[in-house]
C-alpha positions in Angstrom: 8.0 -5.2 87.7 4.3 -6.0 87.3 3.0 -5.7 83.8 0.9 -2.6 83.1 -2.7 -2.9 82.2 -3.1 -2.1 78.5 -5.0 1.0 77.5 -8.7 0.0 77.1 -11.5 0.8 74.7 -13.1 2.8 77.5 -10.0 5.0 77.7 -10.0 5.5 74.0 -13.7 6.4 74.0 -13.0 9.0 76.7 -10.2 10.4 74.7 -12.5 10.6 71.6 -15.0 12.6 73.6 -12.2 15.0 74.6 -10.7 15.6 71.2 -13.8 15.6 69.1 -14.0 18.8 67.3 -10.5 19.8 68.3 -8.6 17.6 65.7 -9.5 16.6 62.2 -11.6 13.5 61.5 -9.4 12.3 58.7 -10.9 10.4 55.7 -10.6 6.8 54.7 -9.8 6.5 51.0 -10.9 3.2 49.5 -8.9 2.3 46.4 -9.5 -0.4 43.8 -7.8 -3.7 44.2 -5.5 -3.1 41.2 -3.9 0.0 42.7 -1.9 -2.0 45.3 -2.3 -5.6 44.2 -4.8 -6.4 46.9 -7.6 -9.0 46.3 -10.1 -6.6 47.7 -10.4 -2.8 47.8 -7.9 -1.4 50.2 -8.9 1.2 52.8 -6.3 3.9 53.5 -6.8 5.9 56.8 -5.2 9.2 55.8 -4.0 10.5 59.2 -1.2 12.3 57.4 -3.9 15.0 56.8 -3.8 16.1 60.5 -2.8 19.7 61.0 0.9 18.9 61.6 1.0 16.1 59.1 1.0 13.3 61.7 -1.4 11.3 63.8 0.4 12.5 66.9 -1.9 15.5 67.3 -4.4 13.0 68.6 -2.3 11.9 71.6 -1.1 15.4 72.3 -4.6 16.9 72.4 -5.9 13.9 74.4 -3.3 14.5 77.1 -3.7 18.3 77.3 -7.5 18.1 77.5 -7.3 15.5 80.3 -4.8 17.4 82.4 -4.8 20.6 84.5 -2.0 22.6 82.7 -0.6 25.4 84.8 1.5 28.4 83.9 4.6 26.3 83.5 2.9 24.6 80.6 3.7 21.3 78.9 7.2 19.9 78.3 8.2 17.2 75.7 11.4 15.8 74.2 11.2 15.4 70.5 13.1 16.3 67.3 10.1 15.6 65.1 6.4 14.8 64.8 5.6 14.7 68.5 7.2 18.0 69.2 5.1 19.6 66.5 2.0 17.9 67.8 2.5 19.2 71.4 3.3 22.7 70.1 0.2 22.7 68.0 -2.1 21.3 70.7 -0.8 23.7 73.3 -1.3 26.6 71.1 -4.8 25.6 70.3 -5.6 25.4 74.0 -3.7 28.5 75.1 -0.9 26.8 77.0 2.9 27.3 77.0 4.9 24.5 75.4 8.6 23.8 75.8 10.2 21.2 73.5 13.7 19.9 74.1 15.3 18.7 70.9 18.7 17.1 70.3 21.3 19.1 68.5 21.6 16.2 66.1 18.1 16.8 64.7 18.1 18.6 61.4 16.8 22.2 61.3 14.0 21.2 59.0 12.5 19.1 61.8 13.1 21.8 64.5 11.8 24.8 62.6 8.2 23.5 62.5 8.1 23.1 66.2 8.9 26.8 66.6 6.4 27.6 63.9 3.6 26.0 65.8 4.4 28.2 68.8 6.6 26.2 71.2 9.8 27.3 72.9 12.6 25.1 71.6 15.6 24.2 73.7 18.4 22.5 71.9 20.4 20.0 73.9 23.8 18.6 72.9 23.7 15.0 71.9 20.9 12.7 70.9 17.3 12.0 71.9 18.3 10.4 75.2 20.1 13.6 76.3 17.1 15.8 75.2 14.8 13.4 77.1 16.8 13.7 80.3 16.9 17.5 80.1 13.2 17.7 79.5 12.5 15.5 82.5 14.7 17.6 84.7 12.9 20.7 83.6 9.5 19.1 84.4 10.7 18.5 88.0 12.1 22.0 88.4 9.3 24.0 86.8 6.3 21.9 87.8 5.2 21.5 84.1 3.1 18.8 82.6 5.1 16.0 81.1 4.2 14.7 77.6 5.7 11.4 76.5 5.7 10.6 72.8 4.4 7.1 73.1 4.3 5.6 76.6 1.7 7.7 78.5 -1.9 6.5 78.9 -3.7 9.7 77.8 -1.4 9.9 74.7 -1.9 6.3 73.7 -5.7 6.6 74.2 -5.7 9.6 71.9 -3.8 7.7 69.2 -6.4 5.0 69.5 -9.1 7.4 68.3 -7.9 6.7 64.8 -9.3 3.2 65.1 -12.7 4.5 66.3 -12.9 6.3 63.0 -11.8 3.2 61.0 -14.4 1.1 62.6 -17.1 3.6 61.8 -16.0 4.2 58.2 -15.1 0.6 57.2 -17.9 -1.6 58.4 -16.7 -5.2 58.6 -13.0 -4.3 58.5 -11.0 -7.5 59.3 -7.4 -6.2 59.6 -5.6 -3.0 60.5 -2.0 -2.6 59.5 -0.1 -0.1 61.6 3.5 1.1 61.8 5.4 0.6 65.1 8.2 2.6 66.5 7.8 3.2 70.3 4.4 1.6 69.9 2.0 4.4 71.0 -0.2 4.2 67.9 -0.1 0.4 67.9 -1.1 0.3 71.6 -4.0 2.7 71.0 -5.3 0.8 68.0 -5.0 -2.6 69.7 -6.6 -1.3 72.9 -9.5 0.1 70.9 -10.3 -2.9 68.7 -9.0 -5.7 71.0 -10.2 -9.0 69.6 -12.7 -7.5 67.3 -10.2 -6.8 64.5 -6.9 -8.4 63.5 -4.0 -5.9 64.2 -0.7 -6.3 62.3 2.3 -4.3 63.4 4.9 -3.3 60.8 8.5 -2.2 61.5 11.5 -1.4 59.4 14.6 -3.5 59.8 16.4 -0.6 61.3 13.8 0.2 64.0 12.7 -3.3 65.2 11.6 -2.4 68.8 8.7 -4.9 68.8 10.7 -7.7 67.3 13.4 -7.2 69.9 10.8 -7.2 72.7 9.2 -10.4 71.4 12.6 -12.0 71.2 13.7 -11.1 74.7 10.4 -11.4 76.5 10.0 -7.6 77.1 11.2 -4.2 75.9 14.9 -3.8 75.4 17.2 -1.2 73.9 18.0 -1.5 70.2 20.4 0.2 67.8 18.3 2.5 65.6 19.1 3.1 61.9 17.6 3.4 58.5 15.2 5.5 56.5 12.4 5.7 59.1 14.6 6.4 62.1 13.4 10.0 62.5 9.8 8.9 63.0 10.0 5.2 64.2 13.4 5.5 65.9 12.6 4.9 69.5 15.3 2.9 71.3 12.9 0.6 72.9 9.2 -0.4 72.7 7.0 1.3 75.2 5.6 -0.6 78.2 2.0 0.2 77.1 2.7 -1.3 73.7 4.1 -4.4 75.3 1.0 -4.6 77.5 -1.2 -4.6 74.4 0.5 -7.6 72.8 -2.4 -10.0 73.5 -4.3 -8.0 70.9 -1.5 -7.7 68.3 -1.8 -10.7 65.9 1.4 -10.4 64.0 4.6 -8.3 63.6 6.3 -7.9 60.3 9.6 -6.3 59.1 10.1 -4.4 55.9 13.3 -3.1 54.4 14.2 0.5 53.6 13.9 -0.2 49.9 10.4 -1.6 50.4 9.4 1.5 52.3 10.6 3.7 49.5 8.7 1.6 47.0 5.5 2.0 49.1 6.0 5.8 49.3 6.3 5.9 45.5 3.3 3.6 45.0 1.2 5.8 47.3 2.2 8.9 45.3 1.6 7.2 42.0 -1.8 5.8 42.9 -3.3 8.5 45.1 -1.0 11.5 44.8 -0.4 11.4 48.5 3.0 12.1 50.0 4.0 10.0 53.0 7.2 10.1 55.0 9.0 6.8 55.4 7.3 6.0 58.8 4.0 7.0 57.3 4.3 4.5 54.5 5.8 1.6 56.5 2.5 -0.1 57.2 1.6 0.1 53.5 5.0 -1.4 52.6 3.9 -4.7 54.2 1.3 -5.0 51.4 3.2 -3.6 48.5 6.2 -5.8 49.3 4.1 -8.9 49.6 5.2 -9.5 53.2 1.5 -9.4 54.1 -0.8 -11.2 51.7 -4.6 -10.7 52.5 -7.0 -13.6 52.0 -9.4 -13.2 49.1 -12.3 -11.7 51.1 -10.2 -9.9 53.7 -11.1 -6.2 54.3 -7.8 -4.5 55.1 -7.3 -0.9 56.5 -3.9 0.7 56.5 -2.9 3.6 58.8 -1.0 6.1 56.6 0.2 8.1 59.6 2.7 10.8 58.6 3.6 13.2 55.8 6.6 15.2 57.1 9.0 14.7 54.3 10.3 16.5 51.2 7.7 15.9 48.4 10.5 15.7 45.9 11.8 12.5 47.6 8.8 10.4 46.6 7.9 11.7 43.1 
């Protein structure tokens, strides 16, 4: 199969024009070097402050504002953040949303999808079964399909976070970003390209990018660990793989290092991040990524959907 063209800066800019004023322009918090042991002040892009607690509203809103959505509405498969994002964006735009969720997802992840206004259909099994049921419904109903991380409009929307980083952190050298299916990574890389160093960070239990680099392309992996609910795609998306020329490095962190990053973020900023949301920061707090003395580093803190008591 021919390799896909990566999502481009022009596509990200177009998405930015569509979502501007419809999602939050989240702040960058610049913290002193001593807070996280960095040689320079560290810039935290707090996309966990989006309405649903996750960056994924960017991609959902980008898709739905680029698409003619009919009465059948939009359909997604998700047991977590993307389902909430689609439900929220559809409600904002007055569209119907149907989200297929696996029965193995905990109720605390399903309930917010309903709360944001979507119809939830529970499917026996795991994400794969929910995905297949959702695709069948799209074909039968003529609904719009929303893929969590491997759809051009979705990826371009995720890349709008980088547009804001470039504006708010002049001279930024490096962006650290968590990778699961790779939608956020592909959008960030497509936006900055060779202008800024992009470092992907995965947990040891969700190494889709490492597996793809080892095998020369996306392959299925076994998913496990603390960040599986957010970063637990079974394989890297094709658009993330297409963006690899602009991804400078890929790092692995342990579950324990993610927990330590969550606690450090709470201790230093009083911000609560879910494990996937703190994974990029864990590369710094664990010492797996060591900035050079003058390097300006930005970290995407991308999700907050967890029990606050777990990080305090």
